[in-house]
N, C-alpha and C positions, 0 to 999 in steps of 0.2 A: 720109615718107621724109624728107622735107626738113631736118625734127628731126635722124634718126638722122645725115646727112651733113654736118649743121652743127660746127664746128668747137669750139663752144663745147661742144655734147653730146659729143665725142670727147675733149676734152681737161677738160673740168670734170665734166662729170653721168655718165661712164661707169662710175666705181666709187662712187659715194655711197651711203652709207646715210642711214637716217633722220635719225640724228643729224647728219648731215654736210648733208643736204638744208635741213637746217633753220637752219645754220648759212651754206652755201651763199646760201640765199635773203636771210638779213640782210646779209649780204656783199655779192651783187650787187646788191639792192636800195637800198643807202646809196650808194653809191659817190658821192664827187663830181667825180673827173674820169673817166668813163667815154667810151667812144666815143661812144654816142650815149642816147638814150633810154631807160628802163626801164618798162615799161607790161602792163597786163593784154592779154593776147592777144600779147604779142613773142616771139621766140624763146625768148629765157630763162626766162620765166613758164613756157610752154609746153613747155620741156624739161622744166623741174623737179615739173612735175605727170607729165609723161609716165614720169620717174624715179617721183615716189611710185605710180604706177600699178602699175609694175614690181614696186616691194618691197612694195606692199600691206600697210598697217601696219595695226594695228588701230582703228576709227574714235575709242575712246575715247580712246589714245593721240594721237589729231590733235586733238581736242578740246584737250587739257589743252596740249598743245606748241606748237600753230598758232594755235587760235581765239582759246584764253583771254589768250594774251600780245599785252602793250597796246603794245609798244616797235616793233612793224614793222609796218606796216598792208600791206605787199607779203606777208610771210609770213600776215598773218592771210588775206589773200586766196585765195595759194594753199591754203591749208587748207580754206578754205571750200569753194571750189571742189572740192577732195578729196573731201569730204564729201558733198557734191552729187552726185557722180557716182560714189561707193561706198556711202556709206551707207544706212538704212534709212528709208523717208518720215517716222516718228515721230522719231527720231534729226537728222534733215537740219531738221525744223521747231524741233524743241527747241531748239539748238545754231545755227542759224543768226539765227532771230529775235531772240537775245539782240544784235548785232552792230547790229541798226537804230539801236542808239544810237549808233553811230560815224559820225561825220560828215565823217572825214578824205577828202582829195583824191587819187582814184588818177589816173593819166595810163593812158588806154585808146585800144590801138590795134584798128581796124578794118579789115582787110586789103579789107572789101568794098566799104567807099568810097576809090572814085580819086580823087578830088580834094582831100579831107583828110583822111587816113586817123588822124589825130592827134587826142584830147579828152580831156575833164575826167568823170570819173565821182566820185561819193560812195560812201564804203563804204557806206550805208545802200541807195543806187540800187544798184550792183552787187547787193547781197544780195536786195533785190527781184526784180533781171531772174533770181538764180540759182533764187529758188521760183517766180516765174510764169512767163518764158521758155522756150523751147524750144532756144536758141541763145545761148551764153555764149563770149565770147572768140575764136571760131570752132569752139568744139564744141558738136556736138550733145550734148543731156541727157538722159539715159533720161526716161519720162515720171514725174512727182512726182502722187499723187492729191493733191486739194484738202484745205487746211483742214477743212474741215467735216465730207467723207467720211471721215477719220481720226478727229474728235472722236464721229459719228454710230457708229462702231464700237469708240470708245473706246481708241483709243489715243494721243489727246491728250485736255487734262480741256477740258469744255466751257467755252464763250464764249470772248471775242476775245484775243486773244494779248498779253501782259502790254507796256506800253508804260512808256517813262521817264516818262513824266506822271504814272502810276496810279502810281508810285514815289514822287514826289514827292508827289503827295498825300495817301499814308501815311506821312508826316509830318506833316501837317495833319489828320489823323483821317481821311482820305477828302473833306474837304469843299472845291470849288472855293474860295468867299469864305475861308475860313481860309487858304488858301495867297495867293489876292490881295489881303487885308489885308495879310499878312506881306509881300507885295514891293509896295505901296503905302507901309509905314510903315518898313520896315525898309530896304529897298534902295532906298527913291524910286525904284519902276519908274514911266515915262510909263504905260506900257502897262496897268498893274494902277491907275492912276487915276481 
């Protein structure tokens, strides 16, 4: 009810379409001279989430337009939250696990922390919370089956999820030593010496 009564909802969100939610999230979360900080769990973020839930766009559209774009981190987080709330479990794991590679910092607003509600969370932490926690951004999430259960049922491929390190190793024939040798010789990385 707080969202519906807010000035932001009445003036901005009421007539939005999916495309204009994308534009509004990019505009709102990149303002330089805003009245207050923007964060996950903040009213504007939750209002745009509610608007997406009202519009109920296709999951594939959300993945393509919100999650796969790399320019606006809060727009990506908004899309990830929407997919987590409405997507099928296999689609959730498939689309959100790719975001573990995004380490950008996000502001987080936790209304339940009375002493200091503002904190920072990295995108990969936010995604991990979406996949493992029952509550994110003050929202109770639908129950999500474990990854292992979906693998056993055949909805996800067997094995661990693909990580950024595995992609790097593929460039070196899957050999960790070849990768470390490259780091030591070419990049002169002290970690590889």
